[in-house]
FIFI-698360 format. One line per field, with one value per residue (C-alpha): chain; x, y, z; residue in one letter; residue number from 0. Coordinates in nm, 4 decimals. Layout:
N
unit: c(A;...)
east: c(X;...)
north: c(Y;...)
up: c(Z;...)
code: c(a;...)
pos: c(NUM;...)
***
This chain:
235
unit: c(A;A;A;A;A;A;A;A;A;A;A;A;A;A;A;A;A;A;A;A;A;A;A;A;A;A;A;A;A;A;A;A;A;A;A;A;A;A;A;A;A;A;A;A;A;A;A;A;A;A;A;A;A;A;A;A;A;A;A;A;A;A;A;A;A;A;A;A;A;A;A;A;A;A;A;A;A;A;A;A;A;A;A;A;A;A;A;A;A;A;A;A;A;A;A;A;A;A;A;A;A;A;A;A;A;A;A;A;A;A;A;A;A;A;A;A;A;A;A;A;A;A;A;A;A;A;A;A;A;A;A;A;A;A;A;A;A;A;A;A;A;A;A;A;A;A;A;A;A;A;A;A;A;A;A;A;A;A;A;A;A;A;A;A;A;A;A;A;A;A;A;A;A;A;A;A;A;A;A;A;A;A;A;A;A;A;A;A;A;A;A;A;A;A;A;A;A;A;A;A;A;A;A;A;A;A;A;A;A;A;A;A;A;A;A;A;A;A;A;A;A;A;A;A;A;A;A;A;A;A;A;A;A;A;A)
east: c(0.0000;0.1544;-0.0651;-0.0562;-0.3255;-0.5584;-0.6656;-0.9876;-1.0432;-1.4208;-1.7359;-1.7245;-1.9912;-2.0705;-2.2626;-1.9896;-1.7366;-1.9329;-1.9596;-1.5835;-1.5256;-1.7698;-1.6164;-1.2659;-1.3934;-1.5803;-1.2788;-1.0361;-0.9728;-1.0101;-1.1262;-1.1300;-1.1489;-0.7734;-0.7079;-0.8924;-0.7279;-0.7032;-0.8706;-0.8789;-1.1712;-1.2217;-1.5774;-1.5724;-1.8926;-1.7909;-1.5454;-1.6762;-1.8410;-1.5809;-1.7992;-1.9168;-1.5562;-1.4450;-1.7301;-1.7034;-1.3704;-1.5393;-1.6982;-1.5141;-1.1995;-1.2132;-0.8370;-0.7310;-0.9789;-0.8951;-0.5240;-0.5935;-0.7834;-0.5009;-0.2485;-0.4714;-0.4919;-0.1131;-0.0561;-0.3115;-0.1102;-0.2330;0.0253;-0.1579;-0.4703;-0.7692;-1.0109;-1.3782;-1.4552;-1.3617;-1.4149;-1.1752;-0.8967;-0.8976;-0.7048;-0.4997;-0.1561;-0.2286;-0.3606;-0.0666;0.1806;0.0320;0.1504;0.4550;0.2577;0.1156;-0.2228;-0.4003;-0.5482;-0.8911;-0.8702;-0.5296;-0.6362;-0.9623;-0.7960;-0.5399;-0.8056;-1.0319;-0.7495;-0.5971;-0.9288;-0.9758;-0.6614;-0.8706;-1.0596;-1.0358;-1.3487;-1.4725;-1.7913;-1.7811;-2.0652;-1.9544;-2.0274;-2.0329;-1.7139;-1.5279;-1.6529;-1.5691;-1.2225;-1.1140;-0.8961;-1.0262;-0.9468;-0.5751;-0.5450;-0.7148;-0.5387;-0.2045;-0.3272;-0.4481;-0.8131;-1.0656;-1.3334;-1.6996;-1.9249;-2.3055;-2.5322;-2.6820;-3.0089;-2.8248;-2.5767;-2.8711;-3.0176;-2.6838;-2.6695;-3.0118;-2.9106;-2.5975;-2.7213;-3.0980;-3.1217;-2.8092;-2.6638;-3.0127;-3.1044;-3.3975;-3.5206;-3.3809;-3.4163;-3.0808;-3.2068;-3.1753;-2.7986;-2.7976;-2.9998;-2.7479;-2.4690;-2.6475;-2.6881;-2.3143;-2.2466;-2.4660;-2.2313;-1.9614;-1.8062;-1.6139;-1.6578;-1.8355;-1.7041;-1.9081;-1.6873;-1.8628;-1.8738;-2.2375;-2.3159;-2.1242;-2.3875;-2.6545;-2.4542;-2.4306;-2.8105;-2.8219;-2.8646;-2.5467;-2.7268;-2.7981;-2.4297;-2.2842;-1.9169;-1.8410;-1.9601;-1.6778;-1.7250;-1.4378;-1.5094;-1.4912;-1.1550;-1.0289;-1.1438;-0.9648;-0.6479;-0.6676;-0.6700;-0.3776;-0.1670;-0.2488;-0.1585;0.1561;0.0396)
north: c(0.0000;0.3293;0.5650;0.6408;0.4506;0.6435;0.4640;0.5838;0.5199;0.5112;0.4044;0.7216;0.7516;0.5210;0.7706;1.0320;0.7693;0.6983;1.0718;1.1200;0.8471;1.0130;1.3573;1.2267;1.0659;1.3793;1.6034;1.3855;1.5227;1.1848;1.0940;0.7177;0.4661;0.4143;0.7820;0.7714;0.7359;0.3839;0.3651;0.1148;0.1801;0.0239;0.1189;0.0169;0.1305;-0.0680;0.2055;0.3449;0.6852;0.9613;1.2259;0.9861;0.9148;1.2784;1.3846;1.0826;0.8976;0.5986;0.5222;0.2943;0.4491;0.4585;0.5039;0.1356;0.0387;0.3414;0.2656;-0.0967;0.0167;0.2566;-0.0284;-0.2527;0.0150;0.0560;-0.3189;-0.3496;-0.1087;0.2432;0.5155;0.7776;0.7908;1.0204;0.9982;1.0588;1.2190;1.5520;1.4429;1.1504;1.4057;1.4434;1.1142;1.2192;1.1860;0.8300;0.7307;0.8875;0.7205;0.3786;0.3842;0.4819;0.6519;1.0082;1.0691;1.3792;1.6099;1.7461;2.0238;2.1452;2.1338;2.3176;2.5945;2.6371;2.6443;2.8929;3.1317;3.1055;3.1821;3.5005;3.6337;3.8936;3.6247;3.6786;3.5080;3.1686;2.9926;2.6152;2.3690;2.0344;1.7611;1.8354;1.6311;1.8466;2.1650;2.0448;1.9218;2.2584;2.0777;2.2682;2.5950;2.5186;2.5049;2.8421;3.0074;2.9310;3.1590;3.4305;3.3406;3.2971;3.0274;3.0917;2.7997;2.7855;2.8887;2.6028;2.5769;2.5653;2.3066;2.0897;2.1283;2.0188;1.7215;1.6130;1.6486;1.4396;1.1634;1.1457;1.2085;1.1450;0.8604;0.7156;0.7348;0.9622;1.2579;1.6047;1.9564;2.0919;2.4457;2.3769;2.3627;2.6773;2.8651;2.7776;2.8921;3.2218;3.2804;3.2231;3.4594;3.7146;3.6974;3.8743;3.5568;3.6149;3.2482;2.9393;2.5824;2.2656;2.0757;1.7396;1.4914;1.4029;1.7713;1.7551;1.5069;1.7660;2.0484;1.8444;1.8481;2.2272;2.3580;2.5257;2.8599;2.8062;2.7635;3.1042;3.1666;3.2163;2.8617;2.6050;2.2267;2.0413;1.7152;1.8978;2.0405;1.6946;1.5400;1.8105;1.7541;1.3778;1.4438;1.6864;1.4398;1.1505;1.3609;1.4967;1.8602)
up: c(0.0000;-0.1095;0.0956;0.4695;0.6575;0.8886;1.2052;1.3670;1.7354;1.7245;1.8978;2.1069;1.9771;1.6848;1.4705;1.5074;1.3978;1.0806;1.0148;1.0508;0.7926;0.5547;0.6025;0.5316;0.2112;0.1044;0.1705;-0.0260;-0.3771;-0.5461;-0.8942;-0.8364;-0.5513;-0.5607;-0.4802;-0.1484;0.1937;0.3401;0.6811;0.9636;1.1979;1.5401;1.6303;1.9973;2.1731;2.4833;2.5858;2.9185;2.9080;2.9242;3.0869;3.3571;3.4612;3.4456;3.6721;3.9048;3.9231;4.0868;3.7479;3.4980;3.3504;2.9680;2.9204;2.9357;2.6634;2.4461;2.4783;2.3804;2.0703;1.9784;2.0043;1.7934;1.5234;1.5222;1.5076;1.2270;1.0146;1.0876;1.0299;1.2362;1.4535;1.4899;1.7840;1.7008;2.0388;2.1962;2.5566;2.5038;2.4681;2.8459;2.8199;2.5157;2.6766;2.7875;2.4460;2.2635;2.4997;2.4211;2.0579;1.8538;1.5756;1.5731;1.7338;1.6061;1.8694;1.7776;2.0377;1.9242;1.5595;1.6311;1.8309;1.5553;1.2826;1.4616;1.5464;1.1999;1.0304;1.2344;1.4085;1.5919;1.7868;2.1632;2.3033;2.1853;2.2908;2.3479;2.2992;2.4443;2.6963;3.0671;3.0924;2.8423;3.0069;3.3604;3.2632;3.1245;2.8704;2.5688;2.7469;2.7613;2.3823;2.3399;2.6332;2.4665;2.1910;2.4322;2.3704;2.6520;2.6416;2.7250;2.8233;2.8004;3.0834;3.2853;3.0902;2.7585;2.8865;2.9875;2.6397;2.4890;2.7277;2.6043;2.2400;2.2996;2.5285;2.4952;2.1218;1.9097;2.1188;2.1705;1.7992;1.8709;1.6595;1.7263;1.5927;1.4684;1.5267;1.9018;1.8530;1.6434;1.9050;2.1789;1.9484;1.8870;2.2602;2.3091;2.0217;2.1991;2.4977;2.2950;2.1514;1.8301;1.7357;1.8668;1.8523;1.8096;2.0527;2.0761;1.7899;1.8638;1.8241;1.4962;1.3806;1.4636;1.3033;0.9832;0.9584;0.9404;0.5879;0.4562;0.4639;0.8364;0.9268;1.0149;0.9371;1.3081;1.3966;1.3705;1.3786;1.5481;1.3624;1.0307;1.1343;1.2331;0.9049;0.7062;0.9063;0.8469;0.4735;0.5009;0.6970;0.4657;0.1636;0.3250;0.3046)
code: c(x;x;x;x;x;x;x;x;x;x;x;x;x;x;x;x;x;x;x;x;x;x;x;x;x;x;x;x;x;x;x;x;x;x;x;x;x;x;x;x;x;x;x;x;x;x;x;x;x;x;x;x;x;x;x;x;x;x;x;x;x;x;x;x;x;x;x;x;x;x;x;x;x;x;x;x;x;x;x;x;x;x;x;x;x;x;x;x;x;x;x;x;x;x;x;x;x;x;x;x;x;x;x;x;x;x;x;x;x;x;x;x;x;x;x;x;x;x;x;x;x;x;x;x;x;x;x;x;x;x;x;x;x;x;x;x;x;x;x;x;x;x;x;x;x;x;x;x;x;x;x;x;x;x;x;x;x;x;x;x;x;x;x;x;x;x;x;x;x;x;x;x;x;x;x;x;x;x;x;x;x;x;x;x;x;x;x;x;x;x;x;x;x;x;x;x;x;x;x;x;x;x;x;x;x;x;x;x;x;x;x;x;x;x;x;x;x;x;x;x;x;x;x;x;x;x;x;x;x;x;x;x;x;x;x)
pos: c(0;1;2;3;4;5;6;7;8;9;10;11;12;13;14;15;16;17;18;19;20;21;22;23;24;25;26;27;28;29;30;31;32;33;34;35;36;37;38;39;40;41;42;43;44;45;46;47;48;49;50;51;52;53;54;55;56;57;58;59;60;61;62;63;64;65;66;67;68;69;70;71;72;73;74;75;76;77;78;79;80;81;82;83;84;85;86;87;88;89;90;91;92;93;94;95;96;97;98;99;100;101;102;103;104;105;106;107;108;109;110;111;112;113;114;115;116;117;118;119;120;121;122;123;124;125;126;127;128;129;130;131;132;133;134;135;136;137;138;139;140;141;142;143;144;145;146;147;148;149;150;151;152;153;154;155;156;157;158;159;160;161;162;163;164;165;166;167;168;169;170;171;172;173;174;175;176;177;178;179;180;181;182;183;184;185;186;187;188;189;190;191;192;193;194;195;196;197;198;199;200;201;202;203;204;205;206;207;208;209;210;211;212;213;214;215;216;217;218;219;220;221;222;223;224;225;226;227;228;229;230;231;232;233;234)
***
């Protein structure tokens, strides 16, 4: 095989994993099957819930299973790995240490993309799981760039929780405008940009019509997919 192989650590959650695969395919400038990027996907929905462990350390730790999946991907022939979950990046150092191949960091890539697209950005709103918000991990990547992070008010965080856990993960119907309305309220709190920082919310974001996606709203999964293509193509 003459192309780098992308390994996807998936199942966190399953629908977001499938969407990442699709986005990588759609972003690849290919004219034939043979020009696409080879992928190895381990869709492991048995990985313990990341938010549950971050909020309560007595709950099952997802790191051992995620590290095992990363090793499996490397042993199967992956040249680099992408993780289809923002909250999982709380455990990024442990996952990266488990393998000898590069592991892309969705938070680092998103912070870089947002700040590069608009150098004047100083306040960024974050729509994510309670675990991501509580961990403060996303903040560190923006703070390195002198950007402060703004999180939703309690009622909006609850709405996001419902979208993530009670609708997308549960395969139940949802209204994508609910996500857009939370984003608009963050924007109204003097945010220069807003990040879709949960891959389940990326599924919802994808269902917005292109005309409903404002330029200041950035999808982290879209950023990760674009970076996967860049790495695979050596650009």
